[in-house]
TORLO-226354 format. One record per residue (C-alpha): x, y negated, z negated; residue in one letter. Coordinates in nm, 3 decimals, m for minus. Layout:
<sites>
<x=X; y=Y; z=Z; aa=A> $
...
</sites>
This chain:
<sites>
<x=m1.609; y=6.923; z=22.519; aa=M> $
<x=m1.644; y=7.236; z=22.729; aa=N> $
<x=m1.673; y=7.307; z=23.099; aa=A> $
<x=m1.688; y=7.600; z=23.336; aa=K> $
<x=m1.661; y=7.607; z=23.714; aa=I> $
<x=m1.806; y=7.888; z=23.924; aa=R> $
<x=m1.724; y=7.891; z=24.295; aa=I> $
<x=m1.921; y=8.110; z=24.532; aa=A> $
<x=m1.665; y=8.093; z=24.814; aa=L> $
<x=m1.377; y=8.310; z=24.934; aa=P> $
<x=m1.076; y=8.221; z=24.719; aa=L> $
<x=m0.854; y=8.144; z=25.018; aa=L> $
<x=m1.068; y=7.850; z=25.127; aa=I> $
<x=m1.142; y=7.701; z=24.785; aa=V> $
<x=m0.861; y=7.437; z=24.783; aa=P> $
<x=m0.945; y=7.323; z=25.136; aa=L> $
<x=m1.316; y=7.321; z=25.057; aa=W> $
<x=m1.273; y=7.102; z=24.750; aa=L> $
<x=m1.054; y=6.855; z=24.936; aa=A> $
<x=m1.283; y=6.828; z=25.236; aa=L> $
<x=m1.605; y=6.822; z=25.041; aa=L> $
<x=m1.556; y=6.569; z=24.768; aa=W> $
<x=m1.215; y=6.404; z=24.822; aa=S> $
<x=m1.146; y=6.348; z=24.450; aa=A> $
<x=m1.117; y=5.979; z=24.365; aa=A> $
<x=m0.738; y=5.929; z=24.389; aa=P> $
<x=m0.725; y=6.116; z=24.722; aa=F> $
<x=m1.017; y=5.927; z=24.874; aa=G> $
<x=m0.907; y=5.587; z=24.747; aa=Q> $
<x=m0.553; y=5.643; z=24.873; aa=A> $
<x=m0.694; y=5.659; z=25.224; aa=F> $
<x=m0.927; y=5.360; z=25.177; aa=G> $
<x=m1.241; y=5.570; z=25.160; aa=Q> $
<x=m1.390; y=5.447; z=24.833; aa=G> $
<x=m1.486; y=5.667; z=24.540; aa=F> $
<x=m1.492; y=6.041; z=24.631; aa=A> $
<x=m1.457; y=5.955; z=25.000; aa=G> $
<x=m1.809; y=5.806; z=25.010; aa=L> $
<x=m1.682; y=5.495; z=25.192; aa=G> $
<x=m1.528; y=5.695; z=25.476; aa=G> $
<x=m1.622; y=5.680; z=25.842; aa=D> $
<x=m1.974; y=5.814; z=25.900; aa=S> $
<x=m1.964; y=5.828; z=26.280; aa=E> $
<x=m2.195; y=6.096; z=26.417; aa=G> $
<x=m2.413; y=6.116; z=26.107; aa=F> $
<x=m2.761; y=5.967; z=26.081; aa=A> $
<x=m2.783; y=5.606; z=25.965; aa=E> $
<x=m2.982; y=5.460; z=25.676; aa=V> $
<x=m3.183; y=5.166; z=25.808; aa=T> $
<x=m3.462; y=4.948; z=25.665; aa=P> $
<x=m3.826; y=5.028; z=25.731; aa=G> $
<x=m3.829; y=5.404; z=25.684; aa=K> $
<x=m4.172; y=5.558; z=25.640; aa=I> $
<x=m4.135; y=5.835; z=25.382; aa=F> $
<x=m4.321; y=6.159; z=25.437; aa=S> $
<x=m4.392; y=6.418; z=25.169; aa=F> $
<x=m4.329; y=6.694; z=25.096; aa=P> $
<x=m4.073; y=6.684; z=25.382; aa=Q> $
<x=m3.858; y=6.410; z=25.228; aa=D> $
<x=m3.830; y=6.604; z=24.903; aa=H> $
<x=m3.627; y=6.850; z=25.111; aa=G> $
<x=m3.282; y=6.837; z=25.268; aa=A> $
<x=m3.171; y=6.591; z=25.536; aa=H> $
<x=m2.876; y=6.771; z=25.701; aa=P> $
<x=m2.819; y=6.496; z=25.961; aa=D> $
<x=m2.703; y=6.270; z=25.674; aa=F> $
<x=m2.365; y=6.325; z=25.512; aa=R> $
<x=m2.450; y=6.323; z=25.139; aa=I> $
<x=m2.761; y=6.386; z=24.930; aa=E> $
<x=m2.867; y=6.483; z=24.577; aa=W> $
<x=m3.151; y=6.594; z=24.354; aa=W> $
<x=m3.074; y=6.460; z=24.007; aa=Y> $
<x=m3.251; y=6.507; z=23.672; aa=V> $
<x=m3.159; y=6.359; z=23.333; aa=T> $
<x=m3.364; y=6.401; z=23.016; aa=A> $
<x=m3.357; y=6.249; z=22.667; aa=N> $
<x=m3.484; y=6.512; z=22.425; aa=L> $
<x=m3.524; y=6.573; z=22.052; aa=S> $
<x=m3.598; y=6.880; z=21.841; aa=D> $
<x=m3.864; y=6.911; z=21.572; aa=T> $
<x=m3.624; y=6.764; z=21.315; aa=A> $
<x=m3.561; y=6.458; z=21.531; aa=G> $
<x=m3.208; y=6.553; z=21.639; aa=N> $
<x=m3.130; y=6.404; z=21.982; aa=P> $
<x=m3.012; y=6.594; z=22.290; aa=Y> $
<x=m2.955; y=6.512; z=22.654; aa=G> $
<x=m2.951; y=6.730; z=22.963; aa=I> $
<x=m2.834; y=6.673; z=23.317; aa=Q> $
<x=m2.909; y=6.886; z=23.626; aa=W> $
<x=m2.781; y=6.796; z=23.972; aa=T> $
<x=m2.773; y=6.962; z=24.311; aa=L> $
<x=m2.550; y=6.792; z=24.568; aa=F> $
<x=m2.548; y=6.862; z=24.940; aa=R> $
<x=m2.269; y=6.741; z=25.165; aa=R> $
<x=m2.217; y=6.792; z=25.537; aa=A> $
<x=m1.857; y=6.842; z=25.650; aa=L> $
<x=m1.923; y=6.747; z=26.011; aa=T> $
<x=m2.219; y=6.610; z=26.208; aa=P> $
<x=m2.399; y=6.802; z=26.480; aa=G> $
<x=m2.625; y=7.101; z=26.526; aa=S> $
<x=m2.640; y=7.338; z=26.232; aa=Q> $
<x=m2.447; y=7.661; z=26.261; aa=Q> $
<x=m2.547; y=7.986; z=26.095; aa=S> $
<x=m2.412; y=8.174; z=25.794; aa=G> $
<x=m2.065; y=8.082; z=25.664; aa=W> $
<x=m2.018; y=7.848; z=25.964; aa=N> $
<x=m2.294; y=7.613; z=25.852; aa=R> $
<x=m2.151; y=7.268; z=25.783; aa=Q> $
<x=m2.355; y=7.220; z=25.466; aa=Q> $
<x=m2.182; y=7.258; z=25.129; aa=L> $
<x=m2.352; y=7.259; z=24.790; aa=W> $
<x=m2.243; y=7.169; z=24.439; aa=L> $
<x=m2.438; y=7.207; z=24.115; aa=G> $
<x=m2.368; y=7.025; z=23.788; aa=H> $
<x=m2.535; y=7.097; z=23.456; aa=A> $
<x=m2.469; y=6.952; z=23.112; aa=A> $
<x=m2.602; y=6.954; z=22.757; aa=L> $
<x=m2.519; y=6.670; z=22.518; aa=S> $
<x=m2.568; y=6.649; z=22.143; aa=A> $
<x=m2.405; y=6.454; z=21.862; aa=K> $
<x=m2.044; y=6.566; z=21.866; aa=G> $
<x=m2.091; y=6.809; z=22.158; aa=R> $
<x=m2.086; y=6.775; z=22.534; aa=H> $
<x=m2.094; y=7.090; z=22.746; aa=L> $
<x=m2.075; y=7.094; z=23.125; aa=S> $
<x=m2.067; y=7.348; z=23.407; aa=A> $
<x=m2.025; y=7.346; z=23.783; aa=E> $
<x=m2.122; y=7.584; z=24.064; aa=I> $
<x=m2.011; y=7.555; z=24.428; aa=A> $
<x=m2.157; y=7.734; z=24.730; aa=A> $
<x=m2.143; y=7.727; z=25.110; aa=R> $
<x=m2.457; y=7.658; z=25.310; aa=G> $
<x=m2.620; y=7.925; z=25.522; aa=G> $
<x=m2.556; y=8.210; z=25.278; aa=T> $
<x=m2.868; y=8.182; z=25.060; aa=G> $
<x=m2.666; y=8.099; z=24.748; aa=Q> $
<x=m2.800; y=7.743; z=24.743; aa=A> $
<x=m3.064; y=7.546; z=24.926; aa=G> $
<x=m3.399; y=7.370; z=24.938; aa=I> $
<x=m3.749; y=7.470; z=25.042; aa=T> $
<x=m4.038; y=7.224; z=25.061; aa=T> $
<x=m4.350; y=7.445; z=25.065; aa=A> $
<x=m4.343; y=7.522; z=24.782; aa=P> $
<x=m4.062; y=7.293; z=24.668; aa=F> $
<x=m3.757; y=7.466; z=24.523; aa=A> $
<x=m3.397; y=7.353; z=24.482; aa=A> $
<x=m3.146; y=7.613; z=24.365; aa=W> $
<x=m2.784; y=7.712; z=24.340; aa=I> $
<x=m2.724; y=8.063; z=24.213; aa=D> $
<x=m2.958; y=8.103; z=23.914; aa=D> $
<x=m3.001; y=7.730; z=23.844; aa=W> $
<x=m3.325; y=7.591; z=23.982; aa=S> $
<x=m3.567; y=7.299; z=24.003; aa=L> $
<x=m3.903; y=7.426; z=24.124; aa=T> $
<x=m4.250; y=7.281; z=24.168; aa=S> $
<x=m4.528; y=7.440; z=23.964; aa=I> $
<x=m4.789; y=7.180; z=24.063; aa=A> $
<x=m5.133; y=7.335; z=24.120; aa=K> $
<x=m5.258; y=7.281; z=24.472; aa=Q> $
<x=m5.615; y=7.173; z=24.543; aa=S> $
<x=m5.847; y=7.470; z=24.612; aa=P> $
<x=m6.052; y=7.274; z=24.866; aa=A> $
<x=m5.954; y=7.342; z=25.226; aa=A> $
<x=m5.775; y=7.042; z=25.373; aa=G> $
<x=m5.787; y=6.846; z=25.048; aa=A> $
<x=m5.464; y=6.672; z=24.948; aa=P> $
<x=m5.278; y=6.842; z=24.666; aa=G> $
<x=m5.064; y=6.681; z=24.400; aa=P> $
<x=m4.712; y=6.568; z=24.481; aa=D> $
<x=m4.465; y=6.856; z=24.447; aa=A> $
<x=m4.278; y=6.655; z=24.185; aa=F> $
<x=m4.583; y=6.612; z=23.958; aa=S> $
<x=m4.508; y=6.930; z=23.761; aa=E> $
<x=m4.176; y=7.113; z=23.770; aa=M> $
<x=m3.968; y=7.377; z=23.598; aa=R> $
<x=m3.597; y=7.311; z=23.542; aa=L> $
<x=m3.344; y=7.580; z=23.447; aa=T> $
<x=m2.968; y=7.614; z=23.411; aa=A> $
<x=m2.742; y=7.843; z=23.214; aa=S> $
<x=m2.379; y=7.884; z=23.120; aa=D> $
<x=m2.191; y=8.082; z=22.856; aa=E> $
<x=m2.231; y=7.821; z=22.580; aa=A> $
<x=m2.562; y=7.656; z=22.675; aa=F> $
<x=m2.878; y=7.685; z=22.878; aa=S> $
<x=m3.216; y=7.516; z=22.913; aa=Y> $
<x=m3.561; y=7.601; z=23.043; aa=D> $
<x=m3.785; y=7.293; z=23.062; aa=L> $
<x=m4.123; y=7.189; z=23.201; aa=T> $
<x=m4.156; y=6.837; z=23.347; aa=L> $
<x=m4.497; y=6.682; z=23.410; aa=A> $
<x=m4.639; y=6.344; z=23.514; aa=T> $
<x=m4.950; y=6.187; z=23.666; aa=D> $
<x=m4.766; y=5.877; z=23.794; aa=K> $
<x=m4.662; y=5.798; z=24.152; aa=N> $
<x=m4.305; y=5.797; z=24.280; aa=L> $
<x=m4.096; y=5.479; z=24.250; aa=I> $
<x=m3.915; y=5.345; z=24.558; aa=F> $
<x=m3.605; y=5.137; z=24.493; aa=H> $
<x=m3.472; y=4.837; z=24.683; aa=G> $
<x=m3.671; y=4.746; z=24.994; aa=E> $
<x=m3.940; y=5.018; z=24.987; aa=S> $
<x=m3.680; y=5.290; z=24.938; aa=G> $
<x=m3.396; y=5.126; z=25.135; aa=F> $
<x=m3.135; y=5.068; z=24.863; aa=S> $
<x=m2.842; y=4.842; z=24.951; aa=R> $
<x=m2.507; y=4.924; z=24.794; aa=K> $
<x=m2.313; y=4.614; z=24.903; aa=S> $
<x=m2.362; y=4.289; z=25.092; aa=D> $
<x=m2.062; y=4.347; z=25.320; aa=I> $
<x=m2.266; y=4.441; z=25.626; aa=G> $
<x=m2.494; y=4.143; z=25.579; aa=Q> $
<x=m2.208; y=3.898; z=25.532; aa=S> $
<x=m2.032; y=4.029; z=25.843; aa=E> $
<x=m2.342; y=3.985; z=26.055; aa=G> $
<x=m2.464; y=4.344; z=26.074; aa=S> $
<x=m2.782; y=4.357; z=26.280; aa=Q> $
<x=m2.909; y=4.693; z=26.156; aa=S> $
<x=m2.843; y=4.644; z=25.786; aa=G> $
<x=m2.733; y=5.008; z=25.778; aa=A> $
<x=m2.391; y=4.959; z=25.620; aa=D> $
<x=m2.354; y=5.077; z=25.257; aa=Q> $
<x=m2.711; y=5.181; z=25.181; aa=A> $
<x=m2.914; y=5.486; z=25.086; aa=S> $
<x=m3.270; y=5.606; z=25.083; aa=Y> $
<x=m3.357; y=5.615; z=24.715; aa=Y> $
<x=m3.669; y=5.702; z=24.516; aa=Y> $
<x=m3.736; y=5.835; z=24.166; aa=S> $
<x=m3.988; y=5.995; z=23.938; aa=Q> $
<x=m3.909; y=5.830; z=23.600; aa=P> $
<x=m4.231; y=5.918; z=23.417; aa=F> $
<x=m4.183; y=6.285; z=23.332; aa=F> $
<x=m4.275; y=6.415; z=22.989; aa=T> $
<x=m4.072; y=6.720; z=22.894; aa=V> $
<x=m4.120; y=7.029; z=22.679; aa=S> $
<x=m3.927; y=7.351; z=22.654; aa=G> $
<x=m3.616; y=7.506; z=22.510; aa=T> $
<x=m3.246; y=7.434; z=22.506; aa=V> $
<x=m3.005; y=7.703; z=22.389; aa=S> $
<x=m2.677; y=7.615; z=22.224; aa=L> $
<x=m2.428; y=7.883; z=22.116; aa=D> $
<x=m2.702; y=8.145; z=22.140; aa=G> $
<x=m2.958; y=7.951; z=21.933; aa=K> $
<x=m3.290; y=7.855; z=22.094; aa=D> $
<x=m3.412; y=7.504; z=22.008; aa=I> $
<x=m3.759; y=7.373; z=22.091; aa=K> $
<x=m3.738; y=7.022; z=22.238; aa=V> $
<x=m3.954; y=6.751; z=22.392; aa=S> $
<x=m3.891; y=6.411; z=22.542; aa=G> $
<x=m3.865; y=6.214; z=22.865; aa=K> $
<x=m3.698; y=6.285; z=23.200; aa=A> $
<x=m3.600; y=6.091; z=23.509; aa=W> $
<x=m3.557; y=6.246; z=23.855; aa=L> $
<x=m3.361; y=6.069; z=24.130; aa=D> $
<x=m3.362; y=6.151; z=24.502; aa=R> $
<x=m3.105; y=5.984; z=24.722; aa=E> $
<x=m2.939; y=6.044; z=25.058; aa=W> $
<x=m2.704; y=5.854; z=25.285; aa=S> $
<x=m2.415; y=5.883; z=25.527; aa=S> $
<x=m2.205; y=5.592; z=25.398; aa=Q> $
<x=m2.334; y=5.474; z=25.059; aa=P> $
<x=m2.017; y=5.285; z=24.964; aa=L> $
<x=m1.776; y=5.037; z=25.116; aa=A> $
<x=m1.416; y=5.161; z=25.143; aa=A> $
<x=m1.309; y=4.916; z=24.870; aa=S> $
<x=m1.575; y=5.026; z=24.618; aa=Q> $
<x=m1.404; y=5.238; z=24.355; aa=T> $
<x=m1.699; y=5.369; z=24.152; aa=G> $
<x=m2.026; y=5.283; z=23.983; aa=W> $
<x=m2.201; y=5.234; z=23.649; aa=D> $
<x=m2.566; y=5.347; z=23.664; aa=W> $
<x=m2.839; y=5.327; z=23.398; aa=F> $
<x=m3.186; y=5.483; z=23.379; aa=S> $
<x=m3.367; y=5.357; z=23.070; aa=L> $
<x=m3.697; y=5.447; z=22.900; aa=H> $
<x=m3.825; y=5.170; z=22.672; aa=F> $
<x=m4.057; y=5.241; z=22.380; aa=D> $
<x=m4.298; y=4.988; z=22.535; aa=S> $
<x=m4.352; y=5.226; z=22.829; aa=G> $
<x=m4.149; y=5.016; z=23.070; aa=E> $
<x=m3.852; y=5.163; z=23.262; aa=K> $
<x=m3.536; y=5.005; z=23.398; aa=L> $
<x=m3.284; y=5.127; z=23.656; aa=M> $
<x=m2.962; y=4.928; z=23.702; aa=L> $
<x=m2.638; y=4.997; z=23.882; aa=F> $
<x=m2.309; y=4.818; z=23.933; aa=R> $
<x=m2.070; y=4.913; z=24.212; aa=L> $
<x=m1.716; y=4.810; z=24.127; aa=R> $
<x=m1.509; y=4.662; z=24.411; aa=D> $
<x=m1.132; y=4.614; z=24.414; aa=K> $
<x=m1.147; y=4.353; z=24.692; aa=E> $
<x=m1.475; y=4.167; z=24.639; aa=A> $
<x=m1.736; y=4.086; z=24.377; aa=D> $
<x=m1.905; y=4.382; z=24.211; aa=N> $
<x=m2.248; y=4.458; z=24.357; aa=Y> $
<x=m2.547; y=4.500; z=24.125; aa=T> $
<x=m2.904; y=4.606; z=24.187; aa=S> $
<x=m3.195; y=4.752; z=23.998; aa=G> $
<x=m3.566; y=4.816; z=23.958; aa=T> $
<x=m3.805; y=4.704; z=23.684; aa=W> $
<x=m4.088; y=4.955; z=23.637; aa=I> $
<x=m4.409; y=4.869; z=23.453; aa=S> $
<x=m4.599; y=5.125; z=23.243; aa=P> $
<x=m4.865; y=5.153; z=23.515; aa=D> $
<x=m4.601; y=5.254; z=23.770; aa=G> $
<x=m4.567; y=4.928; z=23.961; aa=S> $
<x=m4.207; y=4.842; z=24.054; aa=A> $
<x=m4.018; y=4.516; z=24.104; aa=T> $
<x=m3.686; y=4.512; z=24.288; aa=A> $
<x=m3.406; y=4.328; z=24.107; aa=L> $
<x=m3.136; y=4.142; z=24.299; aa=T> $
<x=m2.777; y=4.073; z=24.191; aa=P> $
<x=m2.888; y=3.730; z=24.071; aa=D> $
<x=m3.138; y=3.892; z=23.831; aa=D> $
<x=m2.887; y=4.114; z=23.647; aa=I> $
<x=m2.598; y=4.071; z=23.403; aa=I> $
<x=m2.403; y=4.385; z=23.307; aa=M> $
<x=m2.124; y=4.343; z=23.050; aa=T> $
<x=m1.905; y=4.620; z=22.905; aa=P> $
<x=m1.860; y=4.565; z=22.530; aa=L> $
<x=m1.651; y=4.857; z=22.406; aa=Q> $
<x=m1.434; y=5.122; z=22.566; aa=T> $
<x=m1.322; y=5.464; z=22.451; aa=A> $
<x=m1.010; y=5.648; z=22.561; aa=R> $
<x=m1.141; y=5.958; z=22.736; aa=I> $
<x=m0.935; y=6.198; z=22.947; aa=A> $
<x=m0.663; y=5.934; z=22.982; aa=G> $
<x=m0.908; y=5.666; z=23.094; aa=R> $
<x=m1.057; y=5.360; z=22.922; aa=D> $
<x=m1.430; y=5.411; z=22.978; aa=V> $
<x=m1.695; y=5.157; z=22.861; aa=P> $
<x=m1.933; y=5.339; z=22.626; aa=V> $
<x=m2.116; y=5.034; z=22.488; aa=R> $
<x=m2.281; y=4.776; z=22.715; aa=W> $
<x=m2.487; y=4.458; z=22.709; aa=R> $
<x=m2.754; y=4.450; z=22.980; aa=L> $
<x=m2.956; y=4.140; z=23.060; aa=E> $
<x=m3.246; y=4.081; z=23.296; aa=V> $
<x=m3.352; y=3.727; z=23.194; aa=P> $
<x=m3.655; y=3.719; z=23.420; aa=G> $
<x=m3.802; y=4.018; z=23.232; aa=K> $
<x=m3.693; y=3.908; z=22.884; aa=G> $
<x=m3.442; y=4.192; z=22.860; aa=V> $
<x=m3.133; y=4.145; z=22.642; aa=E> $
<x=m3.024; y=4.483; z=22.513; aa=I> $
<x=m2.724; y=4.689; z=22.410; aa=E> $
<x=m2.669; y=5.052; z=22.491; aa=T> $
<x=m2.456; y=5.291; z=22.286; aa=A> $
<x=m2.352; y=5.642; z=22.389; aa=A> $
<x=m2.493; y=5.929; z=22.185; aa=L> $
<x=m2.159; y=6.101; z=22.240; aa=N> $
<x=m1.871; y=5.885; z=22.365; aa=A> $
<x=m1.689; y=6.192; z=22.495; aa=D> $
<x=m1.954; y=6.284; z=22.755; aa=S> $
<x=m1.692; y=6.366; z=23.016; aa=W> $
<x=m1.787; y=6.596; z=23.302; aa=M> $
<x=m1.495; y=6.832; z=23.363; aa=L> $
<x=m1.599; y=6.899; z=23.721; aa=T> $
<x=m1.411; y=6.901; z=24.051; aa=S> $
<x=m1.463; y=6.524; z=24.061; aa=I> $
<x=m1.465; y=6.421; z=23.693; aa=P> $
<x=m1.695; y=6.144; z=23.568; aa=Y> $
<x=m1.878; y=6.027; z=23.256; aa=W> $
<x=m2.247; y=6.104; z=23.210; aa=E> $
<x=m2.452; y=6.117; z=22.893; aa=G> $
<x=m2.751; y=5.991; z=22.693; aa=P> $
<x=m2.757; y=5.642; z=22.545; aa=V> $
<x=m2.961; y=5.469; z=22.275; aa=Q> $
<x=m3.105; y=5.124; z=22.345; aa=V> $
<x=m3.157; y=4.834; z=22.102; aa=S> $
<x=m3.229; y=4.462; z=22.122; aa=G> $
<x=m3.522; y=4.295; z=22.295; aa=S> $
<x=m3.636; y=4.646; z=22.392; aa=H> $
<x=m3.572; y=4.972; z=22.206; aa=D> $
<x=m3.550; y=5.308; z=22.375; aa=G> $
<x=m3.330; y=5.579; z=22.522; aa=V> $
<x=m3.179; y=5.654; z=22.858; aa=G> $
<x=m2.886; y=5.783; z=23.056; aa=Y> $
<x=m2.561; y=5.631; z=23.178; aa=L> $
<x=m2.338; y=5.758; z=23.458; aa=E> $
<x=m1.992; y=5.610; z=23.523; aa=M> $
<x=m1.761; y=5.717; z=23.805; aa=T> $
<x=m1.424; y=5.616; z=23.943; aa=G> $
<x=m1.239; y=5.525; z=23.624; aa=Y> $
<x=m0.881; y=5.622; z=23.697; aa=A> $
<x=m0.620; y=5.764; z=23.465; aa=V> $
<x=m0.422; y=5.482; z=23.306; aa=G> $
<x=m0.694; y=5.219; z=23.348; aa=E> $
</sites>
């Protein structure tokens, strides 16, 4: 396991920046703010409410009136000999305070980039941090580009030559790059499928607390959430200076919110799975120290049609844990969606897929067997030392 952190900030403000930005799990939970402070008070920030009409390419870009947002890519890859690899690329944006945007170093927007490369017996990760308003990180929508330092996710989709004719979605063809001392990757992602909207047409609930307490808006503990899970991938990963040609499948998530968690929710277990049948499955479980865990998901057919899954549709059972970084982390799971005939087990390609980042978590590729075979990714957050 290897990790490197690069921080593009004046050294004197780094400790304060890290504390304010991400509120590492023990700090946030100590003050009743949920995992990484994501259950804290969101007063003054924009609310997530049902019925949003998405607009593109604008919604591929940043939403600075909301507190937290990310552009997230995972890919299951193999080389010409069949050896498996996994990559992760994430750009996070977080607003420190609500209100009108300031300029330069005073801008309230902070950025964090995570990149990782997984293989059998290896997991390498890196992190970059930057302050908004300096040009070191950001988003443009026309053309689409997300970057932090020299890491980037950019659209290379060809626009229609006819005047006024609609072009392809910016996410239909993309280039993804990241580099660190021990690894790098340069990949092309392409698809002809439409975006997938999770939950209620992109309104993704994260608990039923607001509903049970009579919330009228339904805005408590929710996000706007859509994905592009149909990417095919080709390109190169580099490991210890050796270039390796790879191909496979990728999944891109877009999500933003101001209060995605309840204060009592300590972390999540999230799956994105590609079945050999062409079907896809997204599931997540939000663990709660005071109430029942909350589960949700989306079943995606090969033609791109999506069916929202409710907590009653899903059974998620940890089967085996591994001791990682002083934590007992479940690396083998049974997942069941009886209404879709799904009864599968997932096993980590590399049990030690620990992200040594400012907020540490587990993320890595998994192999799927049972009623459906395939590959996918698993992310697990909020497992505390000693658990």
